[in-house]
C-alpha positions as a printed NumPy array, in Angstrom:
array([[  0.   ,   0.   ,   0.   ],
       [  1.114,   3.524,  -0.687],
       [  0.471,   6.531,   1.516],
       [ -1.7  ,   8.979,  -0.421],
       [ -1.531,  11.969,   1.878],
       [ -1.819,  13.272,   5.397],
       [ -4.956,  15.208,   6.278],
       [ -5.921,  17.306,   9.247],
       [ -9.195,  18.617,  10.677],
       [-10.561,  19.894,  13.969],
       [-12.71 ,  16.776,  14.35 ],
       [-12.244,  13.348,  12.814],
       [-15.352,  11.153,  12.777],
       [-14.585,   7.531,  11.965],
       [-17.855,   5.992,  10.809],
       [-20.522,   7.892,   8.917],
       [-23.629,   6.138,  10.201],
       [-26.548,   7.79 ,  11.97 ],
       [-24.403,   8.995,  14.879],
       [-21.504,  10.029,  12.659],
       [-23.703,  12.177,  10.432],
       [-25.312,  13.892,  13.419],
       [-21.891,  14.465,  15.001],
       [-20.612,  16.084,  11.833],
       [-23.607,  18.411,  11.615],
       [-23.162,  19.512,  15.228],
       [-19.451,  20.293,  14.845],
       [-19.941,  21.968,  11.463],
       [-22.703,  24.23 ,  12.793],
       [-20.188,  25.427,  15.359],
       [-17.673,  26.424,  12.692],
       [-15.313,  23.444,  12.966],
       [-13.591,  21.586,  10.152],
       [-14.621,  17.948,   9.983],
       [-13.49 ,  14.797,   8.205],
       [-15.994,  11.935,   8.117],
       [-14.938,   8.481,   7.003],
       [-17.287,   5.639,   6.101],
       [-16.68 ,   2.034,   5.092],
       [-19.544,   1.974,   2.594],
       [-20.573,   4.204,  -0.309],
       [-23.479,   5.804,   1.518],
       [-23.531,   7.868,   4.667],
       [-26.368,   7.129,   7.057],
       [-25.794,   3.61 ,   8.403],
       [-29.054,   2.168,   9.7  ],
       [-31.061,   4.657,   7.641],
       [-29.354,   3.969,   4.299],
       [-26.733,   1.267,   3.738],
       [-28.406,  -1.027,   6.298],
       [-31.864,  -0.101,   4.95 ],
       [-33.763,  -0.165,   8.237],
       [-36.748,   2.203,   8.609],
       [-36.539,   4.22 ,  11.837],
       [-37.577,   2.539,  15.07 ],
       [-39.035,   5.339,  17.195],
       [-41.047,   5.958,  20.337],
       [-44.771,   6.835,  20.135],
       [-44.354,  10.549,  20.936],
       [-41.773,  11.287,  18.24 ],
       [-44.079,  13.654,  16.349],
       [-44.38 ,  15.916,  19.4  ],
       [-41.194,  15.589,  21.485],
       [-38.346,  13.304,  22.44 ],
       [-35.608,  14.032,  19.866],
       [-33.259,  16.797,  18.788],
       [-34.202,  19.629,  16.452],
       [-31.88 ,  18.376,  13.733],
       [-33.35 ,  14.864,  13.863],
       [-36.783,  16.43 ,  13.501],
       [-35.445,  18.4  ,  10.51 ],
       [-34.216,  15.136,   8.99 ],
       [-37.644,  13.554,   9.431],
       [-39.418,  16.526,   7.886],
       [-36.838,  16.53 ,   5.085],
       [-37.775,  12.968,   4.205],
       [-41.459,  13.89 ,   4.034],
       [-40.733,  16.945,   1.917],
       [-38.616,  14.817,  -0.428],
       [-41.673,  12.719,  -1.2  ],
       [-43.978,  15.725,  -1.467],
       [-41.591,  17.392,  -3.913],
       [-40.664,  14.533,  -6.192],
       [-43.336,  11.824,  -5.959],
       [-46.852,  11.87 ,  -7.493],
       [-48.658,  11.533,  -4.186],
       [-52.42 ,  11.57 ,  -4.026],
       [-53.846,  14.852,  -2.8  ],
       [-54.895,  13.189,   0.447],
       [-51.407,  11.827,   1.107],
       [-49.763,  15.124,   0.197],
       [-51.903,  17.01 ,   2.699],
       [-50.963,  14.799,   5.625],
       [-48.543,  16.63 ,   7.941],
       [-47.495,  13.235,   9.326],
       [-47.018,  11.621,   5.917],
       [-45.746,   8.051,   6.243],
       [-44.424,   7.242,   2.741],
       [-44.472,   3.476,   3.189],
       [-47.445,   3.158,   5.522],
       [-45.411,   0.573,   7.41 ],
       [-46.392,  -0.533,  10.877],
       [-42.956,  -0.366,  12.468],
       [-42.703,   3.42 ,  12.301],
       [-44.552,   6.614,  11.48 ],
       [-41.845,   7.352,   8.924],
       [-41.163,   4.269,   6.803],
       [-39.177,   5.353,   3.748],
       [-36.732,   4.168,   1.109],
       [-32.99 ,   4.268,   1.888],
       [-32.328,   6.631,  -1.001],
       [-34.744,   9.183,   0.454],
       [-32.766,   9.237,   3.695],
       [-29.52 ,   9.473,   1.718],
       [-30.827,  12.425,  -0.305],
       [-31.806,  14.307,   2.852],
       [-28.522,  13.562,   4.621],
       [-26.563,  14.702,   1.573],
       [-28.645,  17.885,   1.446],
       [-28.058,  18.61 ,   5.123],
       [-24.3  ,  18.242,   4.644],
       [-24.08 ,  19.945,   1.233],
       [-23.489,  23.544,   2.437],
       [-20.441,  22.486,   4.443],
       [-18.996,  20.499,   1.572],
       [-19.302,  23.609,  -0.595],
       [-17.715,  25.758,   2.104],
       [-14.79 ,  23.359,   2.354],
       [-15.235,  22.692,   6.07 ],
       [-16.391,  19.105,   5.503],
       [-14.532,  16.328,   3.741],
       [-16.127,  12.907,   3.368],
       [-14.06 ,   9.79 ,   2.697],
       [-16.438,   6.998,   1.737],
       [-15.25 ,   3.431,   1.165],
       [-12.532,   3.96 ,   3.785],
       [-12.046,   1.933,   6.957],
       [ -9.708,   2.487,   9.888],
       [ -6.69 ,   0.156,   9.909],
       [ -4.516,   1.641,  12.65 ],
       [ -4.321,   4.438,  15.213],
       [ -1.384,   6.397,  16.523],
       [ -1.516,   6.949,  20.278],
       [  0.577,   9.168,  22.542],
       [ -0.137,   8.345,  26.163],
       [ -3.86 ,   8.841,  26.713],
       [ -4.511,  10.61 ,  23.421],
       [ -5.126,   9.473,  19.872],
       [ -2.936,  11.594,  17.62 ],
       [ -3.863,  10.175,  14.213],
       [ -5.862,   7.462,  12.504],
       [ -4.806,   5.696,   9.321],
       [ -7.512,   4.571,   6.934],
       [ -7.384,   2.345,   3.888],
       [ -9.597,   2.852,   0.87 ],
       [-11.211,  -0.061,  -0.947],
       [ -8.49 ,   0.428,  -3.566],
       [ -5.813,  -0.121,  -0.924],
       [ -4.594,   3.49 ,  -0.691],
       [ -3.878,   4.724,   2.819],
       [ -4.74 ,   8.121,   4.272],
       [ -3.626,   9.339,   7.693],
       [ -5.776,  11.929,   9.451],
       [ -4.717,  14.023,  12.444],
       [ -7.269,  15.771,  14.656],
       [ -7.432,  17.111,  18.212],
       [-10.667,  15.144,  18.727],
       [-11.57 ,  11.741,  17.344],
       [-15.094,  10.326,  17.398],
       [-15.816,   6.636,  16.919],
       [-19.064,   6.338,  14.993],
       [-18.389,   2.909,  13.484],
       [-21.066,   0.247,  13.67 ],
       [-18.894,  -2.197,  15.633],
       [-16.679,   0.185,  17.61 ],
       [-13.8  ,  -0.609,  15.267],
       [-11.565,   2.189,  16.506],
       [-11.511,   0.957,  20.101],
       [ -9.138,  -2.01 ,  19.69 ],
       [ -6.973,  -0.105,  17.208],
       [ -6.346,   2.626,  19.799],
       [ -6.19 ,   0.271,  22.806],
       [ -9.277,   1.878,  24.321],
       [-10.651,  -0.196,  27.181],
       [-13.924,  -1.766,  26.107],
       [-16.289,  -4.69 ,  26.61 ],
       [-18.018,  -7.054,  24.217],
       [-21.019,  -9.319,  24.625],
       [-22.919, -10.078,  27.811],
       [-21.535,  -8.785,  31.144],
       [-22.07 , -10.792,  34.326],
       [-24.573,  -9.947,  37.04 ],
       [-21.66 ,  -9.727,  39.45 ],
       [-20.252,  -6.838,  37.421],
       [-23.438,  -4.926,  36.591],
       [-25.986,  -6.027,  39.178],
       [-28.56 ,  -6.355,  36.415],
       [-31.557,  -8.612,  37.12 ],
       [-31.442, -10.12 ,  33.621],
       [-27.681, -10.674,  33.399],
       [-26.094, -14.152,  33.59 ],
       [-23.921, -15.307,  36.469],
       [-20.795, -15.252,  34.311],
       [-19.735, -12.933,  31.513],
       [-20.303, -14.202,  27.98 ],
       [-18.191, -12.091,  25.593],
       [-19.175, -14.025,  22.464],
       [-22.874, -13.858,  23.31 ],
       [-24.004, -10.957,  21.154],
       [-27.24 ,  -9.884,  19.524],
       [-27.864, -11.37 ,  16.105],
       [-27.173,  -9.214,  13.085],
       [-29.232,  -9.367,   9.883],
       [-28.722,  -8.73 ,   6.176],
       [-31.967,  -7.163,   5.024],
       [-33.444,  -6.892,   1.548],
       [-36.386,  -5.266,  -0.212],
       [-38.981,  -6.938,  -2.418],
       [-41.995,  -6.084,  -4.504],
       [-44.64 ,  -8.491,  -5.807],
       [-45.711,  -8.669,  -9.435],
       [-48.645, -11.03 ,  -9.756],
       [-48.428, -13.497, -12.632],
       [-44.666, -13.096, -13.079],
       [-41.862, -15.428, -12.008],
       [-38.785, -13.849, -10.439],
       [-37.584, -16.885,  -8.502],
       [-33.873, -16.63 ,  -7.798],
       [-31.433, -19.503,  -8.217],
       [-31.43 , -21.885,  -5.272],
       [-28.857, -20.454,  -2.797],
       [-25.757, -22.545,  -2.131],
       [-26.595, -22.944,   1.556],
       [-30.331, -23.407,   1.112],
       [-30.255, -27.018,   2.27 ],
       [-28.621, -26.001,   5.55 ],
       [-30.955, -23.084,   6.239],
       [-34.034, -25.003,   5.074],
       [-33.531, -27.446,   7.952],
       [-32.036, -25.044,  10.525],
       [-33.974, -24.757,  13.774],
       [-32.511, -22.902,  16.777],
       [-33.046, -24.6  ,  20.128],
       [-35.176, -21.685,  21.383],
       [-37.281, -21.548,  18.19 ],
       [-40.77 , -23.057,  17.809],
       [-40.198, -24.03 ,  14.168],
       [-37.538, -23.97 ,  11.505],
       [-36.051, -20.518,  10.984],
       [-37.363, -20.485,   7.389],
       [-41.029, -20.275,   8.262],
       [-43.588, -17.686,   9.275],
       [-43.489, -18.865,  12.894],
       [-41.21 , -17.329,  15.507],
       [-41.399, -16.366,  19.182],
       [-43.426, -13.362,  20.225],
       [-40.634, -11.065,  21.489],
       [-42.61 ,  -9.972,  24.558],
       [-44.184, -13.275,  25.659],
       [-41.881, -15.836,  23.956],
       [-44.999, -17.754,  22.918],
       [-45.033, -19.27 ,  19.433],
       [-46.59 , -16.833,  16.973],
       [-47.301, -17.446,  13.29 ],
       [-47.275, -14.28 ,  11.218],
       [-49.068, -13.624,   7.956],
       [-47.4  , -12.762,   4.661],
       [-49.766, -11.916,   1.808],
       [-48.583,  -9.282,  -0.698],
       [-51.087,  -6.485,  -1.175],
       [-53.738,  -7.998,   1.091],
       [-56.364,  -5.579,   2.405],
       [-54.757,  -3.824,   5.344],
       [-57.335,  -1.725,   7.124],
       [-56.178,   1.187,   9.298],
       [-52.415,   1.3  ,   9.807],
       [-51.288,   1.618,  13.429],
       [-47.635,   2.643,  13.696],
       [-47.17 ,   2.588,  17.454],
       [-44.902,  -0.125,  18.812],
       [-45.957,   0.665,  22.363],
       [-49.426,  -0.602,  21.464],
       [-48.662,  -3.066,  18.673],
       [-45.217,  -4.382,  17.628],
       [-46.466,  -4.303,  14.049],
       [-44.893,  -7.619,  13.069],
       [-48.04 ,  -9.741,  12.767],
       [-48.459,  -8.831,   9.09 ],
       [-45.007,  -9.135,   7.542],
       [-45.923,  -7.457,   4.253],
       [-46.953,  -4.309,   6.112],
       [-44.408,  -4.531,   8.946],
       [-41.557,  -2.665,   7.26 ],
       [-43.237,  -1.514,   4.053],
       [-41.303,   1.474,   2.693],
       [-43.344,   2.264,  -0.434],
       [-47.142,   2.046,  -0.439],
       [-48.581,   2.219,  -3.957],
       [-51.969,   3.359,  -2.639],
       [-50.473,   6.741,  -1.715],
       [-49.563,   7.566,  -5.31 ],
       [-51.574,   8.47 ,  -8.371],
       [-53.484,   5.509,  -9.867],
       [-51.301,   3.453, -12.181],
       [-48.017,   5.002, -11.023],
       [-46.635,   1.835,  -9.376],
       [-47.497,  -1.827,  -9.844],
       [-46.421,  -2.85 ,  -6.355],
       [-45.594,  -1.826,  -2.843],
       [-42.01 ,  -2.306,  -1.659],
       [-41.394,  -3.949,   1.692],
       [-38.18 ,  -4.561,   3.612],
       [-37.532,  -8.055,   4.942],
       [-36.007,  -7.45 ,   8.361],
       [-37.731, -10.181,  10.301],
       [-36.785, -12.538,  13.149],
       [-36.358, -15.259,  10.519],
       [-33.202, -13.648,   9.088],
       [-31.488, -12.989,  12.428],
       [-28.106, -14.712,  12.111],
       [-27.406, -16.897,  15.151],
       [-24.42 , -19.226,  14.454],
       [-21.762, -16.712,  15.515],
       [-20.84 , -13.066,  16.233],
       [-18.828, -10.477,  14.325],
       [-16.807,  -9.215,  17.311],
       [-14.151, -11.178,  19.196],
       [-13.569, -13.731,  16.444],
       [-10.886, -14.167,  13.784],
       [-11.118, -12.465,  10.412],
       [-11.851, -15.867,   8.873],
       [-14.729, -16.502,  11.29 ],
       [-16.104, -13.029,  10.704],
       [-16.056, -13.528,   6.93 ],
       [-17.785, -16.897,   7.338],
       [-20.565, -15.356,   9.424],
       [-21.057, -12.451,   7.033],
       [-21.432, -14.843,   4.11 ],
       [-23.676, -17.091,   6.202],
       [-25.944, -14.13 ,   6.906],
       [-26.174, -13.304,   3.216],
       [-26.976, -16.931,   2.424],
       [-29.675, -16.951,   5.102],
       [-31.322, -13.895,   3.557],
       [-31.21 , -15.306,   0.028],
       [-32.573, -18.574,   1.411],
       [-35.443, -16.734,   3.102],
       [-36.339, -15.11 ,  -0.203],
       [-36.123, -18.421,  -2.081],
       [-38.355, -20.063,   0.543],
       [-40.896, -17.243,   0.201],
       [-40.862, -17.648,  -3.576],
       [-41.164, -21.444,  -3.564],
       [-42.472, -22.838,  -0.273],
       [-44.259, -20.19 ,   1.782],
       [-47.917, -21.051,   2.454],
       [-50.568, -19.06 ,   0.603],
       [-54.185, -18.475,   1.673],
       [-55.429, -20.429,  -1.365],
       [-53.643, -23.535,  -0.153],
       [-50.784, -23.263,  -2.617],
       [-47.15 , -22.565,  -1.883],
       [-44.717, -19.86 ,  -2.87 ],
       [-44.904, -16.341,  -4.218],
       [-42.804, -16.463,  -7.422],
       [-43.849, -12.903,  -8.228],
       [-41.62 , -11.577,  -5.433],
       [-38.814,  -9.6  ,  -7.006],
       [-35.685,  -8.335,  -5.307],
       [-35.318,  -4.542,  -5.468],
       [-31.566,  -4.179,  -5.387],
       [-31.961,  -0.847,  -7.167],
       [-33.702,   0.447,  -4.041],
       [-30.763,  -0.782,  -1.95 ],
       [-28.123,   0.509,  -4.349],
       [-26.751,  -2.983,  -5.003],
       [-26.598,  -5.471,  -7.85 ],
       [-27.127,  -8.575,  -5.721],
       [-30.367,  -7.304,  -4.162],
       [-29.342,  -7.192,  -0.506],
       [-28.611,  -4.042,   1.497],
       [-25.119,  -2.619,   1.149],
       [-24.265,  -3.498,   4.756],
       [-25.488,  -5.848,   7.469],
       [-27.839,  -4.434,  10.077],
       [-25.802,  -4.228,  13.289],
       [-27.522,  -4.271,  16.676],
       [-24.573,  -4.53 ,  19.046],
       [-21.128,  -2.942,  19.104],
       [-18.021,  -2.985,  21.203],
       [-18.718,  -0.628,  24.113],
       [-16.304,   1.665,  25.902],
       [-15.453,   1.311,  29.559],
       [-17.075,   4.633,  30.308],
       [-17.216,   7.264,  33.02 ],
       [-20.88 ,   6.294,  33.354],
       [-22.336,   2.921,  32.44 ],
       [-26.096,   2.687,  32.057],
       [-27.439,  -0.529,  33.589],
       [-30.812,  -2.271,  33.443],
       [-31.899,  -1.14 ,  36.902],
       [-31.433,   2.496,  35.828],
       [-34.438,   2.375,  33.513],
       [-36.305,  -0.919,  33.85 ],
       [-39.989,  -0.195,  34.407],
       [-40.187,  -3.212,  36.715],
       [-37.372,  -1.875,  38.89 ],
       [-38.057,   1.856,  38.706],
       [-41.864,   1.886,  38.54 ],
       [-43.486,   5.292,  38.949],
       [-40.142,   6.853,  39.869],
       [-39.115,   6.742,  36.216],
       [-35.609,   6.237,  34.919],
       [-32.573,   7.505,  36.801],
       [-32.06 ,  11.227,  36.259],
       [-28.54 ,  12.122,  35.149],
       [-27.239,  15.595,  36.035],
       [-24.995,  15.446,  32.956],
       [-27.826,  14.608,  30.516],
       [-27.153,  15.446,  26.873],
       [-30.404,  14.091,  25.447],
       [-33.296,  11.7  ,  25.774],
       [-34.536,   8.454,  24.29 ],
       [-37.225,   5.86 ,  24.663],
       [-37.523,   2.262,  23.54 ],
       [-38.137,  -1.052,  25.215],
       [-35.036,  -3.063,  26.097],
       [-35.412,  -5.126,  22.953],
       [-32.718,  -7.778,  22.625],
       [-32.991, -10.103,  19.666],
       [-32.002, -13.769,  19.933],
       [-28.274, -14.031,  20.417],
       [-25.242, -15.949,  19.287],
       [-25.074, -17.511,  22.755],
       [-28.405, -19.282,  22.295],
       [-30.618, -16.836,  24.189],
       [-34.162, -16.164,  23.097],
       [-35.566, -12.628,  23.001],
       [-35.027, -10.529,  26.093],
       [-37.71 ,  -7.865,  26.13 ],
       [-37.919,  -5.625,  29.197],
       [-40.335,  -2.684,  29.542],
       [-38.4  ,   0.516,  30.127],
       [-39.023,   4.099,  31.18 ],
       [-38.241,   7.185,  29.078],
       [-34.544,   7.755,  29.733],
       [-31.754,  10.304,  29.462],
       [-28.349,  10.028,  27.791],
       [-25.594,  10.794,  30.322],
       [-22.551,  12.62 ,  28.997],
       [-20.382,  10.272,  31.028],
       [-21.524,   7.364,  28.848],
       [-19.802,   8.995,  25.847],
       [-16.446,   9.341,  27.605],
       [-13.856,   6.558,  27.985],
       [-12.283,   6.072,  31.38 ],
       [ -8.81 ,   6.894,  30.132],
       [ -8.391,   8.129,  26.556],
       [ -9.078,  11.856,  26.779],
       [ -9.779,  12.962,  23.211],
       [-11.925,  10.055,  22.017],
       [-15.694,  10.47 ,  22.205],
       [-18.133,   7.636,  21.516],
       [-20.705,   8.61 ,  18.903],
       [-22.982,   5.612,  18.447],
       [-23.808,   2.185,  19.827],
       [-20.351,   2.028,  21.43 ],
       [-21.244,   4.218,  24.432],
       [-21.231,   3.064,  28.05 ],
       [-24.238,   0.783,  28.012],
       [-24.358,  -2.921,  28.797],
       [-25.383,  -5.788,  26.54 ],
       [-28.843,  -5.312,  28.052],
       [-29.264,  -1.53 ,  27.963],
       [-27.768,  -1.355,  24.489],
       [-31.14 ,  -2.858,  23.553],
       [-32.889,   0.486,  24.037],
       [-30.027,   2.931,  23.324],
       [-29.278,   1.493,  19.864],
       [-32.239,   2.881,  17.877],
       [-32.192,   5.626,  15.261],
       [-33.24 ,   8.8  ,  17.17 ],
       [-31.116,   7.844,  20.194],
       [-28.033,   7.163,  18.093],
       [-28.576,  10.488,  16.294],
       [-28.768,  12.277,  19.657],
       [-25.638,  10.505,  20.931],
       [-23.66 ,  11.45 ,  17.837],
       [-24.931,  15.012,  17.812],
       [-23.93 ,  15.448,  21.456],
       [-20.486,  14.009,  20.718],
       [-19.903,  16.428,  17.852],
       [-21.166,  19.358,  19.918],
       [-18.869,  18.382,  22.794],
       [-15.796,  18.2  ,  20.574],
       [-16.518,  21.663,  19.163],
       [-17.248,  23.077,  22.632],
       [-13.968,  21.728,  23.974],
       [-12.044,  23.246,  21.081],
       [-13.721,  26.615,  21.603],
       [-12.907,  26.692,  25.318],
       [ -9.603,  24.75 ,  25.401],
       [-11.106,  22.026,  27.569],
       [-10.957,  18.261,  27.775],
       [-14.321,  16.431,  27.668],
       [-13.982,  15.231,  31.255],
       [-13.369,  18.824,  32.409],
       [-16.768,  19.734,  30.99 ],
       [-18.5  ,  16.842,  32.718],
       [-16.76 ,  17.173,  36.07 ],
       [-17.243,  20.926,  36.596],
       [-20.764,  22.024,  37.479],
       [-20.519,  25.457,  35.865],
       [-18.847,  24.196,  32.697],
       [-21.392,  21.418,  32.384],
       [-24.266,  23.885,  32.814],
       [-22.804,  26.121,  30.116],
       [-22.52 ,  23.191,  27.712],
       [-26.056,  22.032,  28.457],
       [-27.359,  25.574,  27.875],
       [-25.632,  25.47 ,  24.495],
       [-27.309,  22.166,  23.689],
       [-30.756,  23.453,  24.643],
       [-30.277,  26.501,  22.44 ],
       [-29.351,  24.144,  19.608],
       [-32.575,  22.175,  19.968],
       [-31.623,  19.337,  22.303],
       [-34.149,  18.021,  24.817],
       [-32.31 ,  17.058,  27.996],
       [-35.296,  15.809,  30.005],
       [-38.703,  14.342,  29.303],
       [-41.784,  16.498,  29.845],
       [-43.758,  15.631,  32.96 ],
       [-47.229,  15.032,  31.536],
       [-49.804,  13.76 ,  34.039],
       [-53.157,  14.413,  32.428],
       [-55.867,  17.007,  32.874]])
């Protein structure tokens, strides 16, 4: 490999997912120069290259996120109003849900999210304060004592770039920068002895991690045959049945995440839907798999515009369970990534050839992969959907008993004096590589403590995504889209604040007056640091 050049910026953000994008926007708004690197072609992570519609709490339209996340959401809606032939009724809806999916009030195509993210970043690219290095991944880090001085990245073409910055943010999906910079971190399931969590095991299980998934999008064209070639591993996946599963993985039957009872879903393309309820607090939305993560609803467009809906297959049946991506050799990791892809292709092939139909027949050969929607030629998303990352040993670690509704009751979640934002989601842990079934714990609306973004030792690294100081358990509710955006945005704001005032991040957190000044800055920038206390009328 040859060294292309050395670059420098005020803030280096390694990983351009949801948190990385929000971090960049925060630092750029404060006049800082930023370099963002991303392993894939698209910025946006969960929203784009992983192709997962936002998972959000039921009050998202009114409160519970940052101003810039709300601007992103409205930008997606405006994108459809501007460019798509919506019906007049759909166009008039202030809460337009482009896909009318049941998982979220804003189910949309990955390219719509990408267009809005690119638009939000465009002014800073033009001004020269932002440089984006896509298709680059971190390969090494230079460390001087308790500081990261530079990070070297390799492009997909094998050319290396070294970037120096006073502050480095890790926004990668798996916390990739942490081992490269020798930052103390944890992987997998901590023990109850360490965390005191009611749902933790007696002993730590580092290789017990949440399943990842490789999602894909399909449409259905009745009367046509788009059956793919039989996948190489179809025989294996056709017969695969996890010990905790009520049926083979390739079926419509899986555990109910909240009760663990066997539940058979329905999958009927374009079946009559009735009113769409997008409120996971009332209905998980996964009973009808065609509607669950639908991202394009033909009924919202002018008659004749589209022959089919488009729905994303991100179901329990494609959760990859044979092994994790963290803490294993490169060879094992590659095997699991390919296994996940084979599982997804096998799920599609099963749907096309063997899935039960209401008329008593089998298979939906009219299902067609929409790789064009994903930006790929093979039909799958550009990147696997990651639920769990390496996590820093942090100044503050959020544990189950801090926010469990069972533990906290009417008292609500623990209140953090160093709050930099809010979030809400059930502790939703998917089946794991250690053989666990779902772990689903009701939670209270929670805050994001600044201390969870700060490593115990390395002073100029700030966590900007799923790698903050949570546990295997609490990661289950801190990992979703609006929370990750808030985490990243706070990280970018903190880096810029420290540069402006010649401070280290821990100096901001540890000093009451400095912390108050930073929190005032966040509020002025549209952050919500506490939940409203609404008790009725």
